[in-house]
N, C-alpha and C positions, 0 to 999 in steps of 0.2 A: 232373248237379247240380254247381253251382259255388257257393262261398261266399266272401264278402269281409267282413272286419271293418270296422265303421264306427268310425273313429278318435274317441276321446273319448266314446263313447256306450254302451260296455259292451253291444254288440249286434252281430249279423252280418246281412248281407243274403244270402239264398240265391236262386239262380236255378235253377229246376227245369224241365227240358224233359220234356214228356209228349206222347204221340201217342194220339189217340182216333179210332177208326174206327167209323163208323156202318154196320153191315151190315143194318140194318132198312130197310124200305120207307118209313117215316115219318121226317121231319126230326128231328134231335136238337139240343136247346138246352142249353147249360151256364148255369146260373143262379148258382152259387156254387162257388168252389174254396177249400178250407180245408186246412190242414196241422196236424198234431199231432206234437210231438216229446217223447219221454220219455227223460230222461237216465239215466245209470248210477245216480245217487243217487235215482231215482224222482221227480224233478221233472217236471212236464208243462207244456209251452208250446204255445199255439195261436196261429194267425194265419190271415189271409185273403189271397188273391192281390191284388197291386197292380192298380190300375185301368190299363187299356190306355193311357190318356192320359199316365200317369206313366212309362212304360217308357223313352222316349227320355232323360228326365232321369236315370233310374237308370243307364242304360248310359253316359252321359257322366261321371257321378260315379264309377262303378265299372266301368271297362272290363275285359272278361273276357279 
């Protein structure tokens, strides 16, 4: 996991790497990826994964 602050927008961009192995005989499809963060003061934030077409733009703006 890597995080970068978005200047002037009071937010961060997080890059999370995960590996999923399908050990079943049938194909596996991922329809949605979501994340939920609960802070120490019990605030909850939710988000969805960025579209694959946006990844190059994000990597250019926030090199890891």
